[in-house]
N, C-alpha and C positions, 0 to 999 in steps of 0.2 A: 417344544423347543422354544423356546425367546424369541421372538421375531424377528427384535430387533438383532440378534445374530445370523438369520436367516441372511443364507448367500442363494447365487443363479445357481451355481451347482448343485446343491440340494434341494431346490425348488425342482428344478429339471428332471428327478427323477420319479417323480409325481404320477400315479396314472391318473389321467381326466378322464370320468366315464361320456365323454364325447356323443356316443350315439342318444344316452339319457338324456341329453338338453336337446337334442334331434326332436326324439319322442315328444319332450315339453315344448318345440316351437320357440325353444331362446335359440337356436341356427336351426337354419336353412340344410337344403338338403345336400346344394352347394357347398356351402359350408364345411358341411361335416366330411369330404370329397375328399375337399383340397388340407384338410387338418389331419388325414388317416395319409396320405400322401405324406403329409409335413413334418407329422409329429415324433419323435424315436426316430429319426434317421441320420445318416453320417451326416457331416457340417459340408462336405464336400458335392454330397445330395441338394441339401435345401441348398448350396449356394446356386446349383443350378435351377431349381425350379422358380426361386426369387427374379433369376436373372430371367426365363421365360415369362412368368405372370407375378412377379411381383406386387403389381398395386393390389391383386384379388385377395394375395394374404393381407395385405394390409386393413384393408376394407373386412376379413372377418375376424382381424385383431381386434381392430373400432370395434366392432360390431357386441362381439364377447365381453368387455371391457364398457361400455354404453347399456350392454339389456342384461348382464349378470351381473350380480352382487354376490355370489359363494367366494370367501377371501382365500382358500384355496386354488380358485380358478383364476382370480385376479390374479395374484400373485404370479402364476403359472406365465400367463401370457404373457404381463407386463417382463418376465424373465427371461421367452423366447424374443419378443423384440429389443432387449439389452442384449441379448448374446449376440441375434440379428446383424444392430447398428454397431458393436464393440467389432463384431468380426470386421465391418465395412462400413464406417460413419457414412460411407456418399448416399448409402440407403436412404439415411432419410430424406432423399426427393424423390422417394417413393412415395410417401406420405403428399405430396404434391401433384402427383400424376393425376391428368386430366378429366382421367375416366372417374377421378373419389371426389369433381365439382362438386356433388349435392350430398358430399358426406360432412358432418363438423367434426375435422379429427382430432380436435383439440381438444374437444369438448370431456371425456371421459378423462384424461390427463391431469386434466385442473381440478376436477372433482375429486380426484383420487391425492391432489397434494395434501390434501385436508381432511381425509376421511378416514384416509387407510392407516396402518401400523407404519414400524419406519421403514421398513424391505418396500414398502408400496409407497410409501411418499417420498422417499430417494430414488427408488427406480422410476417414478413420473417425472421427477424433476430433470434427472439426467435425459429423459427421451426429449420431454419438453423443450428441453434447450437443443436439443442438437434436429429435432425437426423445426423450430423458427432459425434456427442462425442456416439452414436448406433451403430456406423457401426461396422460391423466385422473387428477385426483386419486381413487382408491378408497375408498369406506368403510370397508371390512372390512381393513384389512392389505393391502402390497402385491401386487400381479399382476403380471406380464410385461407382457402386451399386450390390451389392450382388456379383455374378461371373465376372469374366472378361469378357467385350460382342466382340463378331466376327465380330459386326458391322461393315462397313465401316468410315461412320461419327464419328468425333470428340465427345469423352463423354470430359467432365467438371470432373478434377482429382480432388482428392480429397486436391491436390495443390494447384490447380488454387480456390477451393474454399476458403482453407483456409485464402489465401490470400487475397482474393477479401472481405471475412468477415472483417480482419484487417486493412483494406484500410477505409473499411465502419465507424468501431467503429475510428478509428483516428481523421476521419471526421467530427463524431457527440463528441467526446471533444473537438475538435477546435473548430467548431461553428455547436451546435446540429441546428438539425431542429424542436425541441420542447424546450419551452424555459424550463420545470421544469423536463419532462423525458426521453431525447437523454441523457445526460449524465447517468443517474443512468440505465439506459437499455441498455448504450454500455460497462459498468463497471462490468453489472452483467453476460452478455457474455460472455467478456473477462475473469471472474474470473472463466469458466466454462472451455477456450476453452485454457486460457495458460499453461493447463499441458500437451499442443501438443508441440514439438520441431519447429516445419516451424510456431508456432505461435508465439511461445518466438523468434523466428529471424527473421520473416516477423513487428514482432511490435519495436524489438529493432532498425532495420533498416529506419524503417519511422519513428524515435525520438518520438516515442509514449510514451518513461519512463517518460520525460522528462513532459509528459501532466498531470499524477497521481500526481504529487507532488504539485499542488494546491489543490488538493482534500484531503490531508493531514493534519486532523484540528479538533481540541475538536468540537466534537459533542451534542448536547443536545436531538432533536425531535426523534421518533422513525425513518422517513424517514432519518435524515441525519447522524446517527449510523448503520443504516444498510448501507448505499453508504460510509462512514468511513471502517466497517470491510469488502465490499467486494474489495475495494481500498486495504487495508494491504493486502488481500488473494493476491491480484493480486502480490506486493513488494511479500511477500512471494513463492510464483512460480516462479518470477522473480530471488529470493536471490539463486536460484539453478542453475541458467543459468550465467554464466563466461562473455561473452560479456556483458551482463548488468549489472555486479557490476561495470565497469568504471564509467558508469554515476551516478547510486546510491552513492559511493564515493563520487564524487565531485560535487552533487549539495546538496541541503537542507534537503533530507531524511532524514539521521539519526536523526539530532535536530528537525525534524518534527514529528518523534515518538514518539524522548523521549516529545515532550511536550503532545502528546496526552497520550502515557501509563502515563507520572506523576498525569494527572486531568481523565482518562476515570476507570470507575466503572461496566465498560459493560463489562461481564467477558470472553465475544470469541472474543472481541476487543485486550483484555489486551492477553490473550492466542498468538495470529498471529502473533502481534507485538512481543511478547517475542522468540517466534518461528522463527520471522525473522531472530532477533538478534543473536539466537541461532549460525544459517547459517553461519551467516555475519563474524561474531567476528577472526576466524580463519583464515582469508580471507584479504589481503592486510593491509592498513591502519586501516582498521575497528577496529580493539581490542583499537589502541591507543584511537583513537575521542570515541569511548564510556565510555571511563578510561575519555577523557577531557573533556564532556558532564555529568559525574557525575550519567550515568549509576549503579557503583557500588551503592550507598547510596541508588537508585530508587529499586534497587533490595531488596534491605533490605525492606525500607520498602514495598515492595509489598510480601514480604515472611511473613509479619506482620499479613497482611490481610486473610479472614478469605474463600478462594477461596477451590469451592465443586471441580472442577475439577483435575485430577490427573497431566496428562499431563501437564499440568499448571505449577505446584508445580516443577514434574522432572525438566523442564525446567527451570525454576529459579533457581533451585540448581543445574545445569548444566552454567549456565550463570553465575552463583555466582564464579562457582568456574573456570570458564574461563575467568575470569576478572582479579579474582587474580591473575592466573600464568600472565596474560598479566601484571600489576602493578609491580611482581617481575623483566621482562626484559626488563621497561621501566630505562633509564638513571637517577641519582640523581636530575637531575634539574627536571626530567619532575614527577618524586614521590615527589619531593617538591612542585611541582606548582599542582599536585592533593589533596595533603593532603590539599594545600592553598582554592582553587576551592571549596573542601569539607568541609572547613571549619572545619574539624579535629587538628586544632593544637595541635601537644604535643610537650614535647624536645625531637624528634628522633635527634642522631646525631648529622644529615648535620647541625644544627641550627649553635653549635657552634664548627664547624670544619672552620676555616679559608682557608683550600683549597678551599672549597664549595664556599663559598663565592669568593675568588679568579676567581677561573675557570669560573665561571659562574653567575656573573658580570652585562655583557653583554646581559645576556637572559631575565634580568628580563625590558629588554627596548622593549621587542615581544609588538604587539598589545595595541601599547600609553601604556605602563606602566600597562599593564593589571593586573599583580600580584598585583602590589604596591597599585593599587582600592582596590583592594580584600581585601588586609589586610586592610588597611584607614575601606570598609563599616566593615570588622571585629569590629575594635573596637567599631563601631558607634553601632554596631548592639546586638554583640553578650553579653550571660547573663554568657558563662560560662569564667571564672578568668584564668583558666591556658590558654586556646585559646586567648583572651586577653594581657597577659603579654609576649604570646610567639610572637603574633603578633606585639608587643610593640619593643622587641627585634631584630625582625627582619629586621626592618623598622632603627633601631639605625645601623646594620649589612650595611645596603644600605648605609647608611648615611658616614658609615667611608671609605667602599670598592670602590663605585663608584665618580669618581675625579668631579662631578656635582652634588653628592647625597645630598646635603643641598639644592641647587634651587631647583631639583625636588620637593623634597618632603613637601617644602611650596608652590611650586606653584599648589599641589594637593590639598594644603590647611589641612593638616596632621597636624600643629602644635595646631592646638583647640583642637581638639578629643585627642591627647594624654596628652593635660594639664586636661582638664578634670578627663582622668582616674591616674590623679599624687594626687587625694583623694578617688581612691577608696578603699573598706573594706581588699577589699585582700592586704596582704604587698608583696606578688609575680609581683602583680601590679602593684604596686605603684614603687617598684625598679625599675622595667624594664620601666615605665614609664619614671620615674626618665632622667635612661639612655640613654632616646631617647634623652629627651628634652636638656640635656646635648651636644650631639653630635650635636643638632640643632645648638644651638648657640656656642659653640665653633669651629665646623668646624673638615673637616678631621686631619688636621695638631697638633691638641692638642687632637682630641677623642680616637685617638689609643692610650696614654694615657692611657683612663679612663679602668677599668677594672670592670665584674659583677662579 
């Protein structure tokens, strides 16, 4: 059978010749007794054995993984540990029992991450993540297992484990060992480990943040929604870590998160993205980027939906207030740009302020005349007569104040759109469409005499 497709249940059907291992002194007599008592027993019976003598079983399992290299046996013991921890994750604390102070319980799993087939790698990763997360928080620096050991040999420290795990996880994200399970396994593990400061710094140093970005895209199947959720959870955890922010600010992280939050109906996905936005809002240029991406409008739309999660509703309110504060701080052109990009055109004072047009006319050239293109799109698609009237007026102002205004507007094929609006049912729209057409035909020299 292909090792990549093995599962725990299949592996546990095997018969392992424990007696042979004792004969060859690879396991002790005590180890054999414990294994005979435990192997092929009902879950309730095993649970009792672990309650009574858990650390002794951990010692046996770890010693087998350290001393025996036969693949079928290694897979079997990993399956036993996986089954034991899946039934009760709190059992991971057994690996830190004081009686195991002289055992390097991390080393075998770290070695197997790189040496084994996919089944072995996946189980080792999952088990390591659980053991690391369950460790007691030592008061006097990090120790490997339980208490500090007096042993002369070098133990695997928590930092060793976390750095090695990050290296393996980044390798999986770059070049997965399994075509469909490599990336989900790595992301699931990262989502639980990024709470650790060492993991955050190692992950950022390994250039890991950029490996998350392609995974942020709208999802439909159950598996892809879970992967998306856990990827967003990783970004939320990274949003607390200053060195990660620079990469998040200069990559396509925000636009991708905005795309997802616009289309997602899965509450947990929306919640973790909104919490990430709330964290980033006050940092660097994130607030201005969010405003540019039309997040204020999206937040309004999300608030109108029936969410049951109170944390999400509170975060949406806080994000809305924060975005309003950001808009207040924007320059007059930034405010204008925001109004246009959101399609919320109204007769705010700047539209009819000659100083605004004179001071900001070159700003309209940004991003290949993006704002003009949006104004023309509004003329084409908006049903709001006020927005149509303001768009026509603004176009006429651009023609008047920009030295190449007529040529640029003509090149952008705006004339046909404005001509159509000459027959609009609203007098306000026809009046401003006429003004725009006159300026287009007359040019700036004569257009300045036309008054609205």
